[in-house]
C-alpha positions, 0 to 999 in steps of 0.5 A: 500500500502506498501513502499519498503525501500532501505537499505543503506550500513553502511559507512566504514572508513579510518585511514591515518597517515602521518609523516615527515621523516627527514632522508637525504635518504628516502626509496628506492623502494617506488616510487609506493604504497605498501600493507601490510596485517595485519590480515583482513586489508590492510595497504597502504604505500606511500612516498610523498616528505618528508612524509611517509604515512600509510593508513588502510581502511575498518573499521566499525567505527571511533572508530575502526579506531582510535583503530588501531593507536597504531599499526601504531605507533609501526610499525613506532617506529620499523623503527626508531630502526631497520633502524635509520629512524627518523621522526617527532613524531607528531600524532595529529589528523588533522581537515578536512575542509569540502566542502559545494559543493564537485563538485564545490570544485573539479572544483576550485581545478583543476583550481588553482592547477594541471589540472585533466585528465578524469572525475573530482571527487567531493572534500569533504575536505582538510587538511595538511599533518602530523598527522592522519585523519579519514574519510569515505571511499567514501570521496575524501580528499586532503592533502597539503604539503609544505615539502622539497623533498629529494633524495632517496636511503636509506633503501630499501622497502623489509626491511622496509616492513618486519619491519612495518609488524612485528611492527604492528602485534606485537603491536596487541599482546602486546598492554596491556603491553606497558607502558604509558610513552613509547610514551614519550621515543620514542619522546626523542629517535627520537629527539636525531637524530636532536640535533646539538651537542653530548652534547645535544644528550647525555642529550636527551638519558639520559632523555629517560632512566630516563622516562622509569626507574622504580620508586623504594622506598627506603629501608624498614628501611627508609620508616617509618622514612620518613612517620613519618617526613611527618606526622609531616611536615603536622601538622606543615603546618596546624598551620603555618600562616606566608606566607614565612614559609608556602611556605618553608614548602610546598616546603620541603613537595614536595621535600620529595615526591621525596625523597621516591624513590631511586636515579635516578642513582640507578633507571637507574642501576636497569633498566639495571640489570632487562633486561633479554635479557642480561646475568648476566655479560653483565647486570653488565657491562652495568649497571656500565657504565650507572651509570658512564654516569649519573655521567658525566651528573651531571658533565656537568649540574653542572660544564658545562664541560666534557672530550671529550673522556669520553663524546663520550664513555658515548654517545655510552653506553647510545645509546646502552642502550636506543635501547636495552630497546626499542627493548625489549619493542617492542619485537625486536631482540637485 
């Protein structure tokens, strides 16, 4: 006697990303769920209170779902650049608390929270809003949010849809070209929206430029001299036993590693001078202004004072430079 087996369909997976939007005016026209096609996938976009939610479905595995996360990030980064929609850049994975009895969990949830009309669906787990989750498509997961409600009326959905789509599609084409420090730069860019003073916003944006500026060695005539001194320094460290002297020598050794590169001010100028989206005269002008802005940054940190007019001009210059560089990195029009 032969037993006929039943072939079970392989499970499909969902990637759900939720970010808290801090703008006073969230997206208008997103009162109901919207769909954005990205290749063979469909990304659902919804707004729940102060959270913007992007959900991509029908992945073959958890790894495939996670591999799509960078494309969602780039879509959200594009929103921040194109529409000044600032959000909390928290992309940590949320742990789902699983239900041992999904049907009982659904019944308890319906009684404790909002009664559900119609047939009760089993509740497989719950977690908090914010960050990302990956789970099988057949599961019913509840997401809790204590976020504040805010008035609608900011950027309209058609513009948002276009930016999200282009950002996610562009990410797929340029994934290998992204610098590993790009997420940090965007974290700093997004953070500047929430600083309370122009001084803090300015310093935050300067830090963003520092992170993405290229590290360039000093002139080739200088490098052999530094290498020779480094060799002598290492030899001295090996024969030094005095604790204080050894600490001082190692501190000098650490400082020497940083001295191999050109100054931060020069790195920032180089960052702008290599920006192809500007013509030669525009690059020279912006590079000079960025150099002046960094000089003002040094004055602020060392002396604690700054001229209000100069600070305002430096802030405008630095914001323009950050957005210019980030737009270029994402392939957005400048």
